[in-house]
Every structure is written in C-alpha cells, then in structure tokens.
C-alpha positions, 0 to 999 in steps of 0.5 A: 190925208196921210196925217189924218189917216195916221192920227185916226189910226193911232187914236183907234189903237189908243182907245182899243188897246191901251185901256185893256192892257192897262187893266191887265197889267194892273191885275198882274202887279196887284197879284204879284205885289199884294204879298207886301201888304199881306205880310203885315199879318201873314208873317206873324201867322206863318212865323216868318222872319224878315229873311224868310219873307224875303225868301218867299218873295224871291221864290217867285223870281226863280221860276219867272226867270226860268220860264220868261224867254221860253214863254215869249218864244211860244207866244210868237208861235201860238199868238199873243191872244191865246198865250196872254189868256193862258198866262192870266188864267193860270196866275189867277188860279195860283194867286187865289190858292195863296190864301190856303197856305199854312206853312213857310214851305207852302208859301215858297211853293206857291210863290214859285208856281205864281212866277211860273204862271206869270212868266212872259206876261210883261215882256209879251205885252211890251212886244205886243205894243211894239207890233202895233205902235210906231216909234213916234208914239211908242214911249207914250204907249209904254208909259200908259201900259206901265201905268197899270203897274203903278195903279196897282200900287196907287189903288191896289195898296189901299184896297189891299189894306182895306181887305186886311180889315176883313180879318176874322170874317167867317173865321178867316184871316184878313191876308187870306181874304186878300189872296182869295179876292184879288186872284179872281179878276185875273181869271176873268180878264184872261177869258176876256182876252180871248174875245177882245185882243187881236193877234196882229194889226192885219187881223184887227176888224176894227181897223179899216184897210187903209189904216192897216196899210198905213200902220204896216208901212209905218212899222216897216219904216221904223224897223228898218234901222233895228240892231236885231231885226226880223231876219235874225233868229231868237238865239242871235239876240243873246250874242248882241252887246246892246241886248246885254247892256240893256239887260244891265240897265233894267237889272239895276233899275229893278233894285228900286222897282222890285226892292223898294216896292216889295218892302215899302209897307214894311219900311214905312211901318218901321218908320211909323210903328204907331200907324194902322195897317190901312194908313201904312198902305195909303202912305205906300201908295203915294209914291206911285202917284208921282211914278204915274205922272213922271212916266207920262211926262217923261215919255211924252217929252221924249217922243216930242223932242225925239231925245232918248239917252238923257230921258233914259239915264238922268231920272235913274241917277236922280232917283239914286241920289234922292234915295241916298239922301233919304237914308241919312235924313233925320226928319221922318217926313222929309225922308218919306218925301224923298222916298216918294220922289225916288220911286217917281223918278225910278219909274220915269225911265220905264217908257223910254227904256222900252221905247229904246229897246223896241227901236233897236230890236224887232221880230222874233229875236226882239220877243226873245230879247225883251224876255231875256232883258226882263228875266235878267232884271228879275235876278234882282227880285230873286236875290235882293228881297232875301238880302234886304231881309237878312240885312234888316234882321242883322242890323235892325235897319234898312239903311244899308240895303237902301244904300245898295239900291241907291248905288245901283240906280246911279250906275244904271243911269250912267249905263243907260245914257251910254247904251242909248247913244251907242252906235251898235253893230248888228249881229252880222257886223253892219254898223247902224246909227244911234237912236238920236242919229236916226231921229235927226235924219 
C-alpha cells in the first residue's frame, strides 16, 4: 500500500509540476541566451566588437550575482508562487525592451536590468523542487527541469534564427523582432504562475490527505541527514565548506554552459563563414539534443544505482578532454562533433549536482545556499564572455579561450567527485555520512 501511495504521489508531482516548470525554464533561457543569435545582426547595427559584445553579455551577470541570494531569501518569506510570478513578469518586460536599444551603452543597461529581474529564478525553482520531490526521485526531476534550458537551445535557436529572417519587416531589424517576440511569453507565463503553482505540498488541492502525509514523512526522512538543515539560519550556509566546494564545481562547469553557449553561434560562424544564419542556428542547436539525452540518462542511472560522485564528476572530466581535443582537430566536422559531445557531457552532471546539493542542504539555509552557489557560478558569466571576446579580438581565434574552458571542466570534475564523497561536518561540528554512505544504509 505504501509503495502504491508513493508511486501515485510521485506520478501526480511529475504531471502537475514538471511540465510547467520545464516551460518556464525554457522561456527563461530563451530570453537570457537569444542575444547569442541576435548578435549575428545586432553587433553590426550597434557597432559592437567581439569584446563589446562580451561586455554586454557579462552585464547580465553583474546584477544577477548581486540579487541572487536576496531574491531567494525573499522567496522563502513571501512564497514561491508570488515571487516566481514577479520574476517572470519583470524579466519578460525587460527582455522585450531589449528591442529598443540603439547604442552599446543602452545594451549594457538593459542587460543589467535583465539580470536584476531574473535573479533568483533558477535557484528558486531548484529549491522548490527539493521541497516537493524525495531524494530517490530528485535527480530525475532536476534533469527534467534543466531540459527546459536545453530545449531553449534545441528549439529556441532555430526559432530565433527564423525570426532574424523577419529583417526589414515594417522597417524593423530582425534582431529587434527577436527581442519583441520572445520577451512576451515570459509575461504571460508569469501571470499563469499565480493561478497554477502551489507554494507547498500542504497547499496542493490536487494531492489527497494520504498523499500529503506520505510526502511529508518521506521528505522529513530524506532531510534528516542534511549537512545544513532547517534549523540553521541562512547566514550559516556561508560558513560551511561543502557549500564552498559545491560553489567551485558549479563555477567551473559554468565555463562551458555559459561560455560556449553564449558564443556557440559565433564560434560556428567562424568555422563555417559560408553558412546562412539559419543554418548556423540549427548547427548550434544540435549539441543540446545530446545534452537533453545525457542529462536524463545520467540522472536516471544515478537515482537507480544510488551513486552520486562518479555520475557528478566523470561527465565533466570527459567534457573537458573532448573540448581540448576539438581545439587541435584539423577536420572541421570532427571538431564540430567533439563540440557537440562536449556540451552534452557538460550538461549531464547538472541533475546530479543539484541532487547532491539538495541532499546536503535543506531549509531556509538551503535556499540561500543554492542561490549563493548559483551566484558564484555566474561570476563565470561576468568575466568569461569579455575574456573570450578579448582573446578572439587579439588572436583572431577562439582556441586559447576554449583551452581555458577545457582545463576548468577537468578540474571541476575532479573536485566534484571529491565533494560528493566528502564526510562533511555540519555547521555545529557534528560529522555526517557521505551521500553514498547514506544511500547504502
């Protein structure tokens, strides 16, 4: 009976929550990264060098970093439903406003405002998932959530490339149409959040009393072994070495997920200058098909085997090695295939990373920790795009920038294996078993 109750509860969570947050995250990443496609026209219109484009991309991450932790703390106080709706509506309005910029300075300002508006969304949803899904299903739930990000590239890049083809319609540039059209869905979805999401399982009218009771007991059991639990204040998270090590791993993986993603169309254009913008957008979407597949398979296998460290670290190491090989590959198509696999393996660790993180951290401190970890990673977004742009302008090649990313991924994978296996003391100094040890017990 317990098994049937658990299965029915998880099935309801999967049907009610997962599709909706996938769509929300799809729109989030579409609005955050569509600048990479817009750059194919926008850079020339605004007179942007690659360095200036990198700075424009990086401005998003300044405000995103500043407001990430405060945003998640506010969410725990006002409720997920209201705060996620606020985030989506404001970023949708700003994203639409990107179509009105006429100078590099205006672009920098709008990217800064976009980061401010969107800060807290991804870590807020991650925390939200951890409040609903038991540990045994969490990596798969995280993999589905991040599919929204991947789908933004699989589906969004070709769509964005098609919208560029509207260039000249009503005497408006294609890249302006891109921002006008793709910013609107965020506002609509933000309004729907107010009517669709429930703040907590206790408030979910679509769960029976028995299902609510089962879920509450299951989550309490899972959270009993957390390194930072619900009894700790949000400030205590910043004193814990596990939080800092997790931040380092997520920071290093972001060298690929941020650096390559935002430059991929430009990198591919440098490899195949004779291809149209639409073809480039299609080629840029292919790596994310593999990212989607690898995330699901890695998350499912990790949940099934109850093994976290190797599922976390090995994909990142493989990603770095493949990227390093692609840099020195003379055959362009083979180099492209290696880039495809690089992105796929880089994303494969994502659901495992957040499963490990939310197994070690719970409560309000977890909300702050998740936001802090995500904020640290976004320093890669702040510094890496301008750096890659500068390297490209100076050397007329992306090779040295990509080599930096490859080294970061390999180091991140090694640290990831270590932190997932670490016997971390809690903030108060009580030793706790590792994830693997808890899984075997």
